[in-house]
C-alpha positions, 0 to 999 in steps of 0.5 A: 518531477524534479527532486531538487525542491523536496526538503531534505531531512538528514537525521532520518537515516536510510535503510538502504545504506544501513543494510546495504547488502542485506535484503532480508534485514532491509525487508524486516526493518521496512515491515516492523518499524513504525513512525514515532509518536507524533508530537507537535512540539517537535516542529520548529516554532510550534505554538498553540495556534499553529496546530490549525493547519492540520489535525491529529486525524490528518497526521494519523492517516499519513502515518498509516500510509507510511506504514502500509507502503513500507509493508508492501515494499517488504514483499518486493525484492531489493532490486525492484523496491528502489523508490526514487528520491523524486517521491515526496515520501521517499525519506519516510519510506526509507527512514530508520524509524527506530533511531531516536535521533530522527524522531523530531525530523519524522514529525517535520517530514510528515508536516512538510509532506502534508503542506505540499499535498494541500498545495498540490491537491487543494480541496482534497481531504487528507485521507489514506486513499487520497494520499496513495491514489494520485498522479504523483504516487502513480508516477513515483511509487505504483509505477514499479513493475512489482505493482503493475497488474498487466503485462505491458505488451499486448499480443494480437492476431487476426481471426484467420491467423494461428500465430500471435505477434506483439501488437503494441506496448501500453502506456506505463501511466495507464497501466498503473491506473488500471492496476487498481481493481474495483470490486463490489462483491460480485462473485469470487474476487480471484475470478473477478481479477482473472477476467481482466486478463482475456482475449477480445475481438475488435470490430476489424476482426483483430484478436487482442490478448492482455495477460498478467504482469505477474505482480508481487502486489495486487491492489483492490478497492472494495465497496460492496454494491451487489445483492450477494452477502457482503464479503468477510475476511475469511472470504477475502484472505486468500485468492486464486488468480489465473494469469492467462499468459501465452507460453513461448514454444520452440517448434523446430527452432521457431518460437511461437506463442500458445494460449491455454484458454483455461487461463493457466495454473492459478497463482495464490495471493494472500491478503497482507494489508487492509485499509478501512475508510474512516470518513463514514464514522468521522474517524481516522482511516484504519489499517491492518497488516498480515505477514506472508504466513497469514498472521496478524501483525500487531504494532508494539507501540501503543500510540498506533492504536489510533490508526490500527486497532482490533475493534473492527472487522473486515465486513463489506457493509454498504457504506464501508470502503476498503483498500485490500493489498495482496502479496504473491504467496511463496511456493512453499507455504508454512504448515502453521499458517494463521486464519485469524483476522486479529489476535487478542491484546496482550495482558496489561495493554489497557493500563499501558495505553492509559499511562502513555496517553497521560504522559503524552498529555502532560508533555504536550501541555508543558510544551505549548506553554513554552515560547519558541522562535523560528518558522511556523509549520 
């Protein structure tokens, strides 16, 4: 898809330029900055009637997507996190969200994306899952190698052969779609994922082997649907995945592949992001973030409670749908890793939130009463 017709918002800034040679600073900004509070009067030509195109829940779901995708990019090395301009959200993914000069354009960029989404995917509700799981995002975001679950090359041999050879390369688009793991709570999640990497024999006696692509991030869609008790945060916070990779072995100058049928040494993945669908409760979708140390990441901004919050638990009840995001654990784990699902709110939080709501209500009410000209979003 050409990027020529994607609106340009020049006041958003670009973390890639701000931290050009500093991968660590770029990653910290991706993972700690949150979108500014959305205000309808940031939109040119805003009137009380123009709000009907979208509602506050739509905006919050999109902001939750922006936060989560930036968070995931923070776990990917700089050379592999370069989401291109062809992605409709790239401006917000790379924006300097703390620069007040760009606050109005943040709102404008979000509405521009929502308008495009409604035109492109007519009839699809504006939910977190619909916003991240579509052909546009498959082609422009989830297609980077760090997010691909499978190695693109399939190895094969006949039953009579002892040596493996490269059989074919899977279609990249198909690999992206298959990288989302569907999980209903049966057995251990790590085992469920490991089973995707395996050897199969077809009707012609050809043995084909699919192995892990060593992704930085693993994606899981969890909706409980088995007789076992629902999974909880403690069940899902850490998983072990066996990559089932073939090793290259040099035997007297000849390279061959060897396969450990146990699946090889397991790799540890840690839960770093959770999204809970809100449609069952007619609410916003809710997200929760964790660091690579397992610690709950709380936003410093009061307005984000509308799509985060600590008043819910990751429990696989039948009607609940979760998107789970796992990051590859570092080789050396910190001694003080946290196992807490959430942390209590700081003192004075409720008072600050009520004050923020009151202040916002006054400002928006005043803005609605003003007349303005220009395009209506």
